[in-house]
C-alpha positions, 0 to 999 in steps of 0.5 A: 386463229386463237381458240379456247376450250372448256370441259363440258362433260366427262363420262367414266366408270369406276375401276372394279377394285375394292377400296377404290372410292373415297367420300370426303368431308368436302362432299366430293367423291374420289375414285380411280378411272383407269390411270386417272383419279376422278372427282365427282359431285353427288349433288350434280351427278357430274364428274368435275375433273380427272387428275393425271399422274399415275402410269398404272391403274389406280387401286385406292383413294383416301381423303385427308381429312376423312369424314371421321376426323374432319372435326379436328380441322373444321375450317381448313381451306385445303383438303388432301387426297391420297391415291395408290396405283398398281405399280406401287406409286403413291401420289398426294393431291391438294385441293383448294376448297374455294377455288376448286383447284387441284395440284399434285404435291408429292409422289412416292414411287420407290417404296412399294414394289407391287400394287398398293391395295389399301390406304388409311389416313388420320389427321393429327393436327392442322399441320400433321397427318399420318397414313398407312399403305398396304401393298401386294409386296407384303409391306405395310408402310406407315407415313408421316405427312407434314402439311403446308402451313404459313411458313412451309409451302411444300408438303413433306413426307417421311416413312415412320415404319415399314412392316413386313407381313410375309407372303400373305399380304394385307388388303384392309387397314384402319388407323385411329387415335387410341382412347386415353391420354397416351397419345398412341395411334392404333393400326388394324390390318387384315388380309389373306391370313384371316387374322386381324393384326393390331399394332400400336405406335405414334408419330414419334414411336415405332409401331409394335405388334399388340395382339391378334384377333381371330374369328374370321374364316376367310380373307378379311376385306375391310376394317374400320375403327369408330371414334372413341365412345362411352358405352353403358357407363364404361370407360372410353372404348373403341369399336372396330368393325371387320368384314370378310369373305366368310360373309360375316361382319364382326364388331370388336370392342376395346375397353380402356381401364387404368388398372395396371392389373392384367388379370381382370376383365373390366366388364362382365355381363350378369345375364346368361350367354346370348348373342350379345355376350362379351367374348373375352379376347386379348389384353394389351398395354399402351403405356400405363393403360391397358385395353381389353378386347372382346367380341361385341357382336357378330352380324350375319345377313349377307349371302356373299362376300362382304367387301366393305364395312364403314361406320357412319360419319360422326355428327360434329358439334363445335370441336367435338364429334359424336359417333352414331352407332350405325354401320354400312356394309356392302356385299357381292350379293348386290345389297348394302345393309345398315346395321344398328343396335336395338334400343332395348336389347343392344343386339345389332340388327339390319335396319335398312337393305338397299340393292340392285336387282339387275341380272347383269351385275355381280355385286358391290365392291364397296359402300360409303356414307355421305358426310352428313349420313343422309346418303349412301353410295355403292360402286359395283361390278359394272363400274357403276355407282349407286346412290340412295338418299334418305328422303323420309321425314318420320321414318327412313325412306331410301330412294335411288338418286342420279349418279355419274356413269360411264364405261368401265373398259376402253371406249373404242368408238363414238358417233354423234347422232345425225342432228347432234342430239346425243353421243353414242359410244361403244366399249370393250365393256361390251356395252353401247351407251347414249349420252345427252344433255338433259335440258330440263334441269333449270339453267344448267344442261348437265349431261347424263347417260340416257340409254344403253341400247346394246348390252352384248357378250363380246367386246364392241370395237366400232359403231356407225350411226345411219345418216339420212332420214327415218328412225334412229339407227346404228350399226355396231361391230364387236369381236365377232364376224357379224355386224348388228343393226339396231333401231330405236324404240318408241320409249327411247324417242319419247325419252329423248324428247324429254331430254332435248325439250323439243320434238323437231328431231322427230319430224322425219321419223315414221309414225308407224314405229311399233316397237316399244323396247327390247329384251335380252336373250338368254345368251346375251347376244341378240336383243328381241323387240317388244311390240307396243300392242303385245299382250304381256303381263310383266310385273315390275322389277323395281320393287326392292323386296323382289326375289329373283333367280339368276337362272331366269332372264326376266322381261324388260320393262321399256319406260319413258323417262322424264328424268335421267334414269339410274343404273338399274333402269339403264342396264335392263330397260333401255335396250334397242331391238336388233333388226338385222345381222350382216354376215360376210367378214371372216374375222372380228369387226374392226371399223365401220362408217356410213355415208352422209346420205344414209345409203351405204355402210362400209365395214372392215375386220381384223386381217392378215391377208388381202382377201380377209382385209377387203372392205364390204359395202352394205346397202342401207334398208335391204342390208345386202352386200353391194360391194367388196373392195380389195386393196389392203393386206392387213387390218383396215383401221379406219374408214371415212366417206368424203362429204360429197360421198364421192370417195371412200378413204381407208387407212390400214396397218399396212401403212397405206391409204386407199381411195375408192370411187363410190358409184352413185347408182346401181349400175356404177361400180365402186373401184380403187382409184389410188393407193399409196404408202403414206407413212413409215408405221401403221396408220391409225386415223384419217379425216376428210376436209368438209369443204373439199377433197383434201384429207389427213392421215395420222400414224404411229410414226408421229406425223400427220400428213394432208393430201388431196385427190387430184382430179379423179385418179391420183392423190397429191401430198399437200403438207406435213405437220411438224412431228408430234411428241407421240403416236397419232391415234385419232383425227377429226376435221371440222370446217370454219370458213368455206371461202378460204377453205379453212378448218380445225384439225383435232389430233389425238395422241397415244398419251391421251393429249389432244391438240387443235390445228388451224388448217387453211388452203388460202383459196376457194374450195372448188370442184374435183378438177381444181388444182390443189394448193398447199395447206398451211397448218398452225397449232391453235391450242394444246389442251391442258393435260387435266382436260385430256385423257390419261391413255390413248385417244381412240376417236375424235368427233366434231359436232356443229350446232347453231344456237340462235345467232351463234354457232357452237362447236363441240369436240367429243373424244373417247379413249383407252382410259374408259372415258368419254369427254365433250369439249366446247371449242370457241374463238378466243 
């Protein structure tokens, strides 16, 4: 059976690292998502792709050309992207703007011995570019990049200079063309020594130290040169913006003058000393031209470390570019500010402030201008993006916009809603998130995060959605000994109705649901319900000028969303109330599952002994324990009920699987009917055949085996798939044709790759007592690595939906690369 796979959705958070995000002239944003470089489109708020190649966390990205120097190559059909990771590897990517195709064209791994912390690039011509890379190993390396052109198909890279900066590494860089005809390039670098170091050089010259700029009193975190400009009738000058952990921003002015005299400062103010007084700085020479450095302005307004500062992208007119006098800064005080000089006095002032009022966030790691200057983007401590667009006509009015979202740590488990309307995911970032296609956006049905039911104080390891009838409910287990049950509030049900544009999914929901939403407790563990008719007088927290104290926990404002919510709304106003706690396990929860009738939930915890490794069964509704199943000696890694709920399958670190018979009535006991050592290494995954009593197990020994329950008391091995190239960490089985007992087995591996295998018994699926026959398994498709995860696949889950006359099959996956993915699978 030939199958075709399409990418439908990627949800991933941004690495919580300064310099991790870059907004290119192409209009696309690049960012690091664990070991991958992710690309998203701000217009659609969708992640387009993730680029595999790095073996460690991606620290920084940089477009070539950047928005600043794109005017030099306006009609280029190919743009380039630089990325650096925590193991010192640099990769150059090529993007075809028309075809939207990506490829890795260069990789450098033998220069930096530690993580790359910053990149800055400069286009010299259509065929040449320069960039600088800084690393924790104390090196700043300047590179020349010869770009592909008509006669040269391959990209060539050469090291122009390697500058050793000692024991205090640089963490901020900026490259620019020096004004004048000298052809020099200027490099500013700053870091832990609190100084800005200025170097001069070129693509045929060595870089030499020109001067140092002192003034900041803490680490320098960001540097950015403007384009050359003329101020007040002076010669061409260059402005350098710098930001620091001392909470201030400084603007340095470098004025060119042709005089060879080194004693006169080129510009003097007649007025008395004021905020805009020019403070004389060092003078340096570049060829026959001298440059006077002075402090143009000191900007004070942020209340915490200022992590980034960036000049507004230039306006391009023909082959020339005009530099707007506008600076964007982002700080850990949860605000971004736009600074401009006043027309009359020239004093730089803060003209726009935007920010996040969420009490669960700790500030912004960086801020970036859109190429047209009409939008600004921040990335924050919670791995989240925040986008504001200026929607005003006669005055500035910056409004929040939709952005992609996702987890910022390993995604440990996923589960489809019982009718498939949404996908629920849990993560070690201590959140539970709901992703769903939003059907109201025209012809497209893009996916968005529509709720964040649980924001917890422990890493969340597992989740199970309660099947059957009634309200939407799920059980989650974290690094604690208690499992928690959550029930959807009215605000979510109505939001979901807007997303799916139909109310059929609410037919079996009790109309007496009286809970509107939930509030977070002060300790961040329990979520208390907000009742619909409660007499609350909660003011809106969405006002941008609200001043809140970190010591208080404000009330949530549950809201029915008619369009996908933004980050601040998700993090606080979409919580689900916690209805029950399930006590019993002796260690941290590890695995959960619910039967298909919605009557039983099975749970397991981390264990190193048989008594702790027992599986608990909970009765849905009363939430009382109704069974404790002992079989394994170590942690049970996955649990799954057979599709007729007659059996419970468990697999464990002890290399065994166990089959338990599940009684249908209270008088019938649940008991072990088979236990077998199935693999040579830990068993990570299992999956039942939807059409019969066959099941598959996958292990670290790189094998997948198919078994069948033979009668009611024994298990027989039917077949073993050819050995895989890596550990098997996730399995999911979906049925195709019941008449021949065929289906598709999805296999996820430790390296992030996914394969689909067509499995078939060649006989009619019958009752429990039929003689099982050997299963055949044929590889149907091996996913392109660009579609796949870049780290361990932790869970796979199928969804089948009937749309008119056709049947759509979708596969969801989650992994250690902090991403959730949805693929559409169809016959080729």
